[in-house]
C-alpha positions in Angstrom: 63.2 69.4 62.4 64.1 67.3 59.3 65.5 70.3 57.4 67.6 71.3 60.4 68.9 67.6 60.6 69.9 67.4 57.1 71.7 70.7 57.1 73.8 69.7 60.1 75.1 66.6 58.4 76.0 68.5 55.2 77.7 71.2 57.3 79.7 68.3 59.3 80.9 66.7 56.1 82.2 70.0 54.7 84.2 70.5 57.8 85.6 66.9 57.6 86.7 67.4 54.0 88.4 70.8 55.0 90.2 69.2 57.9 91.4 66.2 55.6 92.8 68.6 53.0 94.4 70.7 55.4 96.4 67.6 56.9 97.6 66.5 53.4 98.9 70.0 52.6 101.0 69.9 55.8 102.5 66.4 55.4 106.3 66.7 54.0 107.4 64.9 50.9 109.4 61.7 51.7 112.4 61.3 49.5 113.6 57.7 48.8 116.7 56.6 50.7 117.2 53.2 48.7 120.8 53.1 47.4 120.6 49.5 46.5 122.1 47.7 43.4 119.5 45.5 41.6 121.6 43.8 39.0 125.0 43.9 37.4 126.1 42.8 34.0 129.7 42.7 32.8 132.0 41.5 30.1 135.5 41.8 29.0 136.5 42.8 25.4 138.4 40.1 23.4 139.5 40.7 19.8 138.3 37.3 18.4 135.7 36.1 20.9 134.1 39.4 21.2 132.8 39.7 24.7 133.8 37.4 27.5 130.7 37.2 30.0 131.9 37.6 33.7 130.0 35.9 36.5 128.9 38.2 39.3 128.9 37.6 43.0 128.1 39.9 45.9 129.5 39.9 49.6 126.8 39.7 52.4 126.9 43.3 52.9 127.1 44.0 49.2 130.1 46.1 49.8 132.2 43.8 47.5 131.4 42.9 44.0 133.5 40.2 42.5 133.7 39.7 38.7 134.9 36.1 37.8 136.0 34.8 34.6 134.6 31.7 33.3 137.0 28.7 32.8 138.6 28.3 29.4 140.5 25.2 28.1 144.4 25.3 28.5 145.9 27.1 25.6 143.1 29.5 24.9 143.7 33.2 25.2 142.9 34.3 28.8 140.2 36.7 29.4 141.5 40.4 29.3 140.5 41.7 32.6 142.1 45.2 31.8 139.2 45.9 29.5 135.8 45.1 31.5 132.7 46.9 30.6 130.0 47.2 33.5 126.4 47.9 33.5 124.1 48.2 36.6 120.5 48.6 37.4 120.1 50.6 40.8 117.1 51.4 42.8 114.4 53.7 41.3 115.4 57.5 41.6 118.9 56.4 42.6 122.0 57.2 40.5 125.4 55.4 40.2 128.7 56.9 39.2 129.5 54.1 36.7 132.1 55.0 34.1 131.4 54.8 30.4 134.9 53.5 29.5 136.5 50.2 30.6 137.7 49.1 34.1 141.0 47.5 34.6 140.1 44.8 37.2 143.8 43.7 37.5 144.3 46.7 39.6 143.1 47.4 43.1 140.8 50.3 44.1 138.1 50.2 41.7 134.8 51.4 43.2 131.3 52.5 42.3 129.0 54.5 44.5 125.1 54.5 44.4 123.4 57.7 45.5 119.7 57.5 46.6 117.3 60.4 46.2 117.7 61.6 49.7 121.6 61.6 49.3 122.0 58.3 51.2 125.1 56.5 49.6 126.3 53.0 49.2 129.9 52.3 48.0 131.0 48.9 46.5 134.5 47.6 45.9 135.0 45.9 42.4 137.2 42.9 42.4 138.4 40.8 39.5 139.1 37.0 40.0 140.3 34.8 37.2 139.3 31.1 37.0 142.2 28.8 36.3 141.9 27.1 32.8 140.8 23.4 32.7 142.5 20.6 30.7 140.8 19.3 27.6 141.8 15.8 27.4 141.3 14.3 23.9 141.4 10.5 23.6 143.9 8.7 21.6 144.4 5.1 20.5 148.1 4.5 21.1 149.4 1.2 19.8 152.9 -0.2 20.8 154.6 -3.0 18.8 158.0 -4.5 18.7 159.7 -3.4 15.7 163.0 -5.5 16.1 165.3 -6.8 18.9 168.7 -8.4 19.0 170.8 -10.0 21.7 174.1 -8.8 22.8 175.8 -11.7 21.1 174.1 -10.8 17.8 175.3 -7.2 18.2 178.8 -8.6 19.2 178.8 -6.4 22.3 181.9 -7.0 24.3 180.8 -5.0 27.5 177.1 -5.5 28.0 177.3 -5.1 31.7 178.9 -1.9 31.7 177.6 -0.1 28.5 177.5 3.5 29.1 174.7 4.5 26.7 172.9 4.7 23.5 171.8 7.5 21.2 170.1 8.0 17.8 171.8 10.3 15.2 170.5 10.6 11.6 170.0 6.8 10.5 172.4 5.4 13.1 171.7 3.8 16.4 174.9 4.4 18.4 175.9 2.1 21.2 178.8 3.0 23.6 180.3 -0.6 24.0 183.0 0.2 26.6 184.4 -1.5 29.8 186.6 -0.6 32.7 189.7 -2.4 32.0 191.6 0.0 29.8 191.6 -2.6 27.0 191.6 -0.6 23.7 189.6 -3.4 22.1 186.8 -2.7 24.4 186.4 1.2 23.9 184.2 1.3 20.9 181.2 3.3 19.8 179.3 1.1 17.4 176.8 2.2 14.8 173.9 0.2 13.7 171.0 1.0 11.2 168.3 2.2 13.5 165.5 0.6 11.4 166.8 -3.0 11.6 169.9 -3.2 13.8 172.3 -4.1 11.1 175.9 -3.2 11.8 177.3 -0.1 10.0 180.8 0.3 11.6 182.8 1.6 14.3 183.0 5.4 15.0 186.5 6.6 15.0 187.6 7.6 18.4 190.4 9.2 20.1 193.4 6.9 20.0 195.9 8.7 22.0 195.2 7.4 25.4 193.4 4.0 25.4 196.4 2.0 26.5 199.5 3.9 27.3 197.5 6.9 28.7 194.3 5.4 29.8 191.1 7.1 29.4 187.6 6.1 30.4 184.6 6.7 28.1 181.6 8.5 29.6 177.9 9.0 28.3 176.9 9.5 24.9 174.2 11.8 23.4 172.9 13.2 20.1 171.6 16.9 19.3 168.6 17.9 17.3 170.4 18.0 14.0 172.3 14.6 13.9 175.6 15.5 15.6 176.6 13.3 18.6 179.3 13.2 21.1 180.6 11.6 24.3 182.6 12.5 27.5 186.0 11.1 28.4 188.2 10.9 31.4 191.8 11.3 30.7 193.9 9.7 33.6 197.0 12.0 32.9 195.0 14.4 35.1 194.1 16.6 32.1 190.6 16.5 33.3 187.4 15.5 31.5 187.0 16.0 27.7 184.2 15.8 25.3 184.5 14.6 21.7 182.1 15.9 19.0 181.2 14.2 15.9 179.4 15.4 12.9 179.5 12.1 11.2 180.8 8.5 11.7 184.5 9.5 11.1 184.6 13.3 11.7 185.3 14.4 15.2 187.1 16.8 17.1 187.9 17.7 20.8 185.2 19.8 22.0 186.0 20.9 25.4 188.2 20.4 28.4 186.4 20.5 31.9 187.6 20.3 35.5 188.5 17.0 37.2 186.1 17.5 39.7 183.2 17.5 37.2 183.8 13.9 36.0 181.0 12.5 37.6 178.8 14.6 35.3 179.8 12.3 32.5 177.4 9.6 33.5 174.2 11.1 32.1 174.4 13.6 29.1 171.8 15.6 26.9 172.5 17.9 23.8 170.1 20.4 22.8 169.9 22.4 19.6 173.1 22.3 17.3 176.3 21.6 19.2 178.3 22.9 16.1 176.3 26.2 16.3 173.9 27.2 19.0 173.1 24.7 21.5 173.3 23.4 25.1 174.9 20.6 26.9 173.4 19.2 30.1 175.1 16.6 32.2 173.8 14.9 35.3 175.8 14.1 38.4 174.3 10.8 38.5 175.2 7.1 38.7 177.4 5.6 41.3 178.2 2.0 42.3 178.2 1.4 46.1 179.4 4.1 48.4 177.6 7.1 49.6 174.8 8.9 47.7 176.0 12.1 45.9 174.9 15.7 45.6 171.9 16.3 43.7 173.3 18.5 40.9 173.5 18.9 37.2 175.7 21.1 35.1 174.9 23.2 31.9 177.1 24.6 29.3 175.8 26.9 26.6 177.1 26.6 23.0 177.4 29.6 20.8 179.1 29.6 17.3 180.2 26.1 18.2 182.2 27.3 21.1 181.3 25.8 24.5 181.1 28.4 27.4 182.0 28.0 31.2 179.9 25.5 33.1 177.1 26.2 35.3 176.4 23.8 38.2 172.9 23.9 39.5 171.7 22.1 42.8 168.4 20.4 42.5 166.4 20.6 45.7 167.4 21.4 49.2 170.1 19.3 50.5 169.0 16.5 48.3 171.3 13.6 47.5 170.7 10.7 45.0 172.4 7.6 43.9 171.4 8.0 40.2 169.6 10.6 38.2 168.9 11.9 34.8 168.0 15.6 34.2 166.4 16.2 30.8 165.3 19.7 29.6 162.2 19.8 27.3 163.9 21.7 24.6 166.5 24.4 23.8 163.7 27.0 24.0 161.6 25.5 26.7 163.3 25.4 30.2 160.9 22.8 31.5 162.8 19.9 33.2 162.1 16.2 33.4 164.1 14.7 36.2 164.1 11.1 37.3 166.2 10.1 40.3 166.5 7.3 43.0 167.5 8.2 46.6 167.9 4.4 47.8 168.9 5.8 51.4 168.7 2.2 53.0 169.6 0.1 50.1 170.6 -2.8 50.5 169.6 -3.0 54.3 166.0 -2.8 54.1 164.3 -6.2 55.4 163.5 -8.4 52.3 159.8 -8.6 53.4 159.6 -4.9 52.8 161.2 -4.6 49.4 158.0 -4.5 47.4 156.7 -1.7 49.7 159.9 0.5 49.3 159.9 3.1 46.7 163.2 4.7 45.8 162.3 6.2 42.4 161.1 9.6 41.6 160.1 11.4 38.5 159.3 15.1 38.6 158.4 17.9 36.2 159.9 21.1 37.1 160.2 24.6 35.6 163.2 26.4 37.3 162.0 29.9 35.7 158.6 29.8 37.3 159.5 29.7 40.9 156.8 27.0 41.5 157.6 23.6 43.1 158.1 20.6 41.0 155.2 18.3 40.2 155.8 14.7 40.9 154.2 11.6 39.4 152.9 9.2 42.1 155.8 6.9 43.0 153.5 3.7 42.9 153.8 3.9 39.1 157.4 2.8 39.1 159.5 0.0 40.4 162.1 0.6 43.0 164.7 2.0 40.5 164.4 4.2 37.4 167.5 3.3 35.4 166.9 5.8 32.5 164.1 7.8 31.0 163.2 9.7 27.8 160.3 12.3 27.4 159.5 13.0 23.8 156.5 14.5 21.9 154.4 12.7 19.4 151.9 15.2 17.7 150.2 16.7 20.7 151.1 14.1 23.1 153.9 14.2 25.8 155.1 10.6 26.4 157.5 9.2 29.0 159.6 6.1 28.3 161.4 4.5 31.4 163.6 1.5 32.0 163.1 0.4 35.6 164.3 -2.4 37.9 162.9 -3.7 41.3 164.6 -3.6 44.6 167.4 -6.2 44.1 170.0 -5.6 41.3 170.5 -9.3 41.1 167.1 -10.9 41.1 164.5 -8.2 40.5 163.2 -7.9 36.9 163.7 -5.0 34.5 160.8 -3.7 32.6 160.4 -0.9 30.0 157.2 1.3 30.4 155.5 4.0 28.4 153.3 6.9 30.1 151.1 9.4 28.6 152.2 12.5 30.8 150.4 15.0 28.6 148.0 15.9 31.2 149.1 16.9 34.8 145.7 15.9 36.2 146.7 12.4 35.7 150.1 12.6 37.7 148.4 11.3 40.8 147.1 8.2 39.2 148.0 4.8 40.6 147.9 1.2 39.2 144.4 0.4 40.4 142.7 3.7 39.4 139.9 3.9 36.9 141.2 4.5 33.5 144.7 3.8 34.6 145.3 2.3 30.9 145.1 5.8 29.6 148.0 6.9 31.7 150.2 3.9 31.6 150.2 2.9 27.9 152.7 0.0 27.8 154.9 -2.3 29.8 157.3 -4.8 28.3 158.0 -8.3 29.3 160.1 -8.7 32.4 163.8 -9.3 32.0 165.5 -10.7 34.9 169.3 -10.4 34.9 172.1 -9.3 37.2 172.7 -5.6 37.0 174.8 -4.4 40.1 176.3 -1.5 38.0 172.8 -0.2 37.6 173.1 0.1 33.8 170.5 0.3 31.2 169.4 2.9 28.7 166.5 4.1 26.7 166.2 6.7 23.9 163.5 7.6 21.3 163.2 9.2 18.0 160.2 10.4 16.0 159.6 10.1 12.2 157.9 13.7 11.7 156.6 12.5 8.2 154.6 9.7 9.5 154.2 10.9 13.0 155.5 7.4 14.4 157.9 7.3 17.2 160.5 4.6 17.9 161.6 3.7 21.4 165.0 1.9 22.1 165.6 0.1 25.4 168.9 -1.5 26.3 168.7 -4.4 28.8 172.2 -5.0 30.1 173.6 -8.4 31.3 176.8 -9.8 32.7 178.8 -11.9 30.2 179.4 -15.7 30.7 182.2 -17.6 29.3 182.6 -21.3 28.4 186.3 -21.3 29.2 188.9 -18.7 29.5 190.1 -19.1 25.8 186.8 -18.4 24.4 184.8 -15.2 23.9 182.0 -14.1 26.3 178.5 -15.3 25.7 176.0 -12.5 26.3 172.7 -13.8 25.1 170.9 -12.2 28.0 171.7 -8.7 27.0 169.4 -7.2 24.4 168.4 -4.1 22.5 164.6 -3.8 21.7 163.0 -1.3 19.5 159.4 -0.4 19.8 157.1 1.4 17.3 154.5 3.7 18.7 151.5 4.9 16.7 148.8 7.3 18.1 145.5 8.0 16.5 143.1 10.7 17.8 139.6 9.4 18.8 136.9 12.0 17.8 
C-alpha cells in the first residue's frame, strides 16, 4: 500500500508540472504601450557663452513642452532660440523621432512623437518662450555742488522776466536777453564764460528789423559741435526765420518757415551739426493766458548744411498742453523725452486743492517702437515743469528740471536732478524706500513772480573728467526806484551746479 501511495503522489506532481508548462506556452507576449517622456534637456548655442541652458516645463497632459530662456541682464546678447539642441529620455523600449540638428523655436509647429513598443504614440508640441531681460542697477555716489551763481543785476540782464532761453556752445554760456517791446537795446544774445560767468560780449544779431521793421526773438539752442542759433519772427509777414552762428560774430540766415509755425519758436533743440548733417526740433509749447494749444512738435532735417521741409508731428491723441519741451535723445537715437503741462483748470481750482493738483508730466517715448510712452510718477514734480534737460554722464541718464508750484506769483521754483537710467524706478514716489537714489538733488526754493512761465535749464559734460555742469535760470520781474533809473533785478539769477558720479563696487 505504501508503494502505491508514493507512486500516486509522483504521478500527480508530474501532471501538474505538465499542465503548468502548457499554460505558460499558450500565454501571448505583452508589448509595452508606454510612450511617455521621462526627461528633457535643452540648450541654445551661443558664439561666446557656449550653451544657454533652457528651462523645461510640461502642460498637464504633456502635449506641450515649453522651453524658456533664463533671464539675462539688459544689454547682454539674447539667447538664440533659432539654434536649440534637444535631448530626451523616453520610456524603455520606446523610440522618439528627435532630430539630430537644431530646432528653430522662434517658429511654430515644431513637434516630436514618442512611439511605444506596441505602436502607441504620443506627440508633443515644442514651444519657445523668451524671458524678458532684467535691469542690473549699479550703485553710484552722485555729488551735486554749486559751482557759481550770479544775479540778474550782476549779469546786467535787461529782460529777466521774459528771457527766452540759455544754451552752451564751446566755452560760452549764451543768454537770450530779450523783451517784448521792440526796443533794439533789449534784443541781445549775451555770451559769458561758462566756467565762471564773466562777460565775454554780445553776439552779433540781425539789425535790419529791430526798430523800423520789428522782429521778435525766439528760443536759442546749440548743436553737438559748438554751433548755435535762434528763431525770429519778422512782423513784415515774411514769416519766422532762424539765424545760425558758427562763432560769436559769424552768422547767416538759416531758413524761412511759414507764419503759422511761429509758435514752434518757444522751445528749440539742435542735433548733430547744423552746418552739415543734423536735425532741428521745435516744440509748440509756451503760451501766456488763453486756451491750451495742440500738442505738436516740428522736425527739420539738415543735410549738407541745407535745411529741409518741416514735418509736424502730433503727440498723443487730441492732447493739448499749455507748455512743453520735446527733446530727442541724440541724432541717432529716436527716443524722446517730453515734459508738458496740461493745466486744464488753471487758475480756477480751489486754493485748498492746489497742493493736490498735478499738471506736470514727463514721459519717455520711442516713436519708432509702436509702444506707449512711459511716464514718471507725477508726484515727483511740482505743478509745473518750466524746462528740462536730459543728458548722459558715463553710464547714467540724468534728468534736470526747473519746476514751479501752482501759483505763478507765490509758489516757489526749484531745480531738481533725477537718475532716470533705470525704468524700474519710474513709479517711485517721494516717500518710497531708497527714493534718494532716484531724486538726487533739489535746490533751495526761489519765490518770485513768474506769470510768463519763463525759466530755463541746460547742461554740458566735460568728457575728459566725466563731470557734468548744470545751468538753471530763475527769472524775475524787474523793479525800479524811479522812472529815470535802470531796473533792479537782484531776484533773477543764474546758478551753475557741478555733478560728479562715482561708481560703487
